[in-house]
N, C-alpha and C positions, 0 to 999 in steps of 0.2 A: 211794630217797629217804626221808628223815626224816619220815613223816605222822603227826607228833605234835601234838595239838591246840594247844598254846601255840607252835608255830612255824607255824601258820596265818594267814594275813591272811584278814580277812572279807569286805573291800571287793574287788570283784572289778576295779573300776577302778586302784584302785593297783597290782594284778598286771599290767595290762595296760599301765600307765604305765613299769611297770619294765621291761617288753619293748622299748617304744619308746625308753626311756632307755639301752638296752643293747643296740642291734641287731647287734650283730657276732656271730651265733652260732654254734654247733658244731652242724653237722647230722650224723648218723650213721646207717648201716644196714648191711645185709649183702647179698651178693650171692646168687646162687642156690645155691652151695657154701657157704652161711653163712659166708664170709669177711667179717670186718667192714671196714667203709669209713667215711670221715669226712672232712669239710672245714670250713672256716670262713668265713662269706659275711654281708653285711649283708641282714638281712630287715625287711618292712616287716610290720606286722600290722593286718588289717582285720576288720571283723565286717559279715556280711551274712546277714539271715533267721537270726538268732539263734546263728549259727556263726561259728566264728574260721578265719580263712585267712592263711598267710604266704605272701609273695610273694618272689622274689629271681631269679638267675640264677646258673650255673656254668659253667666250661670243657666243652666238649663233648669226649666218648670220651675221658675220665679215668676211672679206676678207678670213683671214686662215681659219675660219670653213668652208666656202665654197669651198676653196681650195682642203682641205683636203677630203671633201665630193667626189670631182671629183678626186683626186690622192691620193691614201691611203699611198703614201711612204713618210716617216718623218725621219727626223733627229734631234734628240736631243742632245744639246751640255751641258754638266757641266764644269763649270769653277772653279776655286779657285783662290787663291792668285798668283801675279806676279810680276816680278821685272827685271827692266835693270841691266846687268852686264858688266860691264867695261873691256876692256881687260888688262888695266894697273892694274887689280888686279891680273894678270896670273903671274905665275914665269917666262914665256917668254911672254912679252907685245906685240910683234910683230904679234899679231893675231887678229881675229876680234871680235868685243864686241858682245855681244849676250842677250838674254831675257830668263828669268828662268820662267817657268809657269807649271802647272798643268791642264789637261785636258781630259775629257772623250767624247766619242762620241758614241751615240747608235743610230744606224740605224734601222727602223723597219716599220711594217704595223699598222696604226692607225684603230681602229673600235670605233665608237659611241655607246653609252650605253644608256637604257633605265632611266626612271624617278627612280626606285629602285636603280641601280647602282649610280645613281647620289646622292640620299640621303645618301648612305653608304660613297661615296667619302666627301661628305661635312662634315659628323659626325667625319668621321677619320682625316680630315684635320685639323678642328677646334680643336678637342680634342688633336691632338699632339702638335700644337701651342700654345694651352691653358694649356699647362702642365697637361693634363688629368683632368681639373678642369670642371666635368659634371654639376657644377651649374652655369658656366658662362652664362651671357646673349648672347653671341655669338653662342653657341650650337644649333644646328639646333630644336632639341626637345624644347629648351625654346623659340623659337621665336613665335611670334603669327603666326596664320595659314594665314592671308592675307601677312605677310613678306614673308613667306615661297613660297607662291603660286606666289607672284611674281618674286621671285628669281629663282625659278624653270623654269620659262619661258623665262628667260634671259640668262641660261646658259646650255652646255651640256657636260656630262661625256665622256671621251674616255679612252680607253687602247689601248697601243702601245705594241705589239709584238715584242721584239728585236731579229732582225736576225743578227746582228753584233755588238758587245761590244769593242771598241777600245779605247786605251787611249794613252796619252804621258805624262809623268812625267820629263819633261826637267830641271834637277837640277846639271847641272855640272859635271855630272858623267864621260864624257870624259875627264876631267881634272886630272892633277896629284895632288897628295894629298896635297902638299905644297899650289899649287893654289886654290884647294878646301876649305882649311881651311883660307886662307885669303880671299876669296869670303864671307864665312861665317860672318867673322868678319866684313868686310865693309859692307855686308847686315844689321848686327845687328845694327849698328850705324844710319840707316836711318829709323828706326823706321816704321810702318804700314806694308804694304803688303810685304815689302824688309824683315823687321823683321821676318815677318811669314814665308817667304820663308828660312830664315837663318834658324831657329827653325827646320824644316821640315827637312833641309838639315844635320842639326847636328844629327838628331835622325835617319838618315838613313845613316850615315856615314859608320858604320860596314859591310851595305850590301854592299857598294860602294869598299871599301878598305878591302877586306877579308885577315885575318892573316893566 
């Protein structure tokens, strides 16, 4: 991870909000033989007693479930929009092109939960993504018992106690103001992720170039 000072966000709440806004995380680890495993799941971030915790669920008896049982060390990666940045957009074009992106890495220890914790996670997850519509047929309490029984056997809840929360918000903060503005203009023309990065850069400009 690029641990350069100008790619660091001083406001911890902004980093936490980034995690909330991009919850579909890539979680990786290794088994007892050091074979790498990974999966992607939606996660919630919570804070208790000054510590951060990530909660979610995965399928039982998969390679990653078995590996996390054997090795409790986990890396969760949250990513957002990203885009190529051409050196031709710099005031001095004789430099390297690059890539702008935002990423948060949460390193921690995973613990698997019981059925009660799993039910709580399933209710929270579906209510959140159903916009708190408790009458939705996808809500746990509204499902037939045989459905929930089958579901519970197939998945397992987990909680990750975060021991390190690191991030890189690489958004051309190391460029001069003229280059910065030109990068924003060029990215806006491309749409998609590039335009999203441009808007983020535009909103953050006052923090980069303080008067």
